[in-house]
ZATI-98572 format. One record per atom (N, C-alpha, C): x, y, z; residue number from 0; atom name. Coordinates in pm, whole numbers, m for minus. Layout:
BEGIN
        x        y        z   tifi   vexpa
        X        Y        Z    NUM      CA
...
# end
This chain:
BEGIN
        x        y        z   tifi   vexpa
    m2165     m205      681      0       N
    m2117     m262      555      0      CA
    m2014     m167      489      0       C
    m2042      m38      493      1       N
    m1950       58      430      1      CA
    m1814       56      498      1       C
    m1812       49      631      2       N
    m1683       44      702      2      CA
    m1604      m80      666      2       C
    m1672     m196      657      3       N
    m1604     m320      618      3      CA
    m1545     m309      477      3       C
    m1625     m251      386      4       N
    m1579     m235      249      4      CA
    m1455     m147      244      4       C
    m1460      m36      319      5       N
    m1346       56      324      5      CA
    m1222      m14      381      5       C
    m1242      m94      484      6       N
    m1132     m168      545      6      CA
    m1070     m265      443      6       C
    m1158     m334      367      7       N
    m1109     m428      266      7      CA
    m1027     m356      160      7       C
    m1079     m243      112      8       N
    m1007     m166       10      8      CA
     m874     m117       64      8       C
     m875      m70      188      9       N
     m752      m21      250      9      CA
     m650     m134      261      9       C
     m695     m252      303     10       N
     m603     m369      313     10      CA
     m548     m402      174     10       C
     m633     m399       72     11       N
     m589     m426      m65     11      CA
     m489     m319     m109     11       C
     m518     m193      m75     12       N
     m428      m83     m110     12      CA
     m293      m99      m43     12       C
     m293     m137       85     13       N
     m168     m158      158     13      CA
      m90     m272       95     13       C
     m159     m379       56     14       N
      m93     m496       m9     14      CA
      m28     m451     m140     14       C
     m102     m372     m222     15       N
      m48     m322     m349     15      CA
       73     m233     m323     15       C
       56     m138     m229     16       N
      165      m45     m195     16      CA
      288     m118     m143     16       C
      267     m215      m58     17       N
      379     m292       m1     17      CA
      454     m367     m110     17       C
      378     m426     m203     18       N
      441     m498     m315     18      CA
      526     m402     m399     18       C
      471     m285     m431     19       N
      544     m183     m506     19      CA
      668     m139     m428     19       C
      646     m112     m297     20       N
      757      m69     m212     20      CA
      868     m173     m203     20       C
      831     m300     m190     21       N
      929     m407     m184     21      CA
     1009     m416     m313     21       C
      939     m400     m425     22       N
     1005     m402     m558     22      CA
     1105     m287     m566     22       C
     1063     m166     m524     23       N
     1152      m51     m523     23      CA
     1270      m75     m430     23       C
     1240     m129     m311     24       N
     1345     m158     m212     24      CA
     1450     m254     m263     24       C
     1405     m361     m329     25       N
     1498     m459     m385     25      CA
     1582     m395     m497     25       C
     1513     m317     m581     26       N
     1582     m249     m694     26      CA
     1689     m151     m642     26       C
     1656      m83     m529     27       N
     1748       14     m471     27      CA
     1844      m50     m371     27       C
     1829     m182     m350     28       N
     1910     m256     m253     28      CA
     1892     m198     m111     28       C
     1767     m154      m81     29       N
     1736      m99       51     29      CA
     1592     m138       85     29       C
     1575     m258      139     30       N
     1443     m314      166     30      CA
     1368     m233      272     30       C
     1438     m179      372     31       N
     1372     m100      477     31      CA
     1307       23      417     31       C
     1378       93      328     32       N
     1323      212      260     32      CA
     1204      168      174     32       C
     1216       58      103     33       N
     1108        7       18     33      CA
      984      m25      100     33       C
     1004      m87      215     34       N
      892     m121      304     34      CA
      822        5      353     34       C
      900      106      392     35       N
      842      231      439     35      CA
      763      297      327     35       C
      819      301      206     36       N
      746      356       89     36      CA
      621      273       64     36       C
      633      143       75     37       N
      517       55       53     37      CA
      403       84      148     37       C
      433      104      276     38       N
      329      137      374     38      CA
      267      271      340     38       C
      349      369      303     39       N
      298      503      267     39      CA
      211      494      142     39       C
      260      426       40     40       N
      183      408      m84     40      CA
       55      329      m56     40       C
       66      228       28     41       N
      m50      146       65     41      CA
     m158      231      129     41       C
     m119      318      219     42       N
     m214      410      282     42      CA
     m279      498      178     42       C
     m201      548       84     43       N
     m254      635      m22     43      CA
     m353      556     m109     43       C
     m313      438     m154     44       N
     m404      354     m236     44      CA
     m528      317     m159     44       C
     m513      288      m30     45       N
     m624      251       55     45      CA
     m729      361       64     45       C
     m684      486       63     46       N
     m779      600       70     46      CA
     m828      639      m68     46       C
     m748      622     m171     47       N
     m787      662     m307     47      CA
     m888      566     m367     47       C
     m866      435     m355     48       N
     m952      333     m418     48      CA
    m1102      346     m380     48       C
    m1136      360     m251     49       N
    m1278      366     m214     49      CA
    m1351      487     m273     49       C
    m1279      596     m297     50       N
    m1343      719     m349     50      CA
    m1384      708     m495     50       C
    m1322      613     m569     51       N
    m1353      600     m712     51      CA
    m1489      543     m741     51       C
# end
């Protein structure tokens, strides 16, 4: 159960990060950079959220 919960939070974190990254990418007119940032932020959110 714990592994599934962690996976769900990580997926949610990646979704949040990707959305933020896409917004940054569009704002900077560089979607590839935004997507890369989104994946990185998503990974960070994915690991941070379950610890709270």
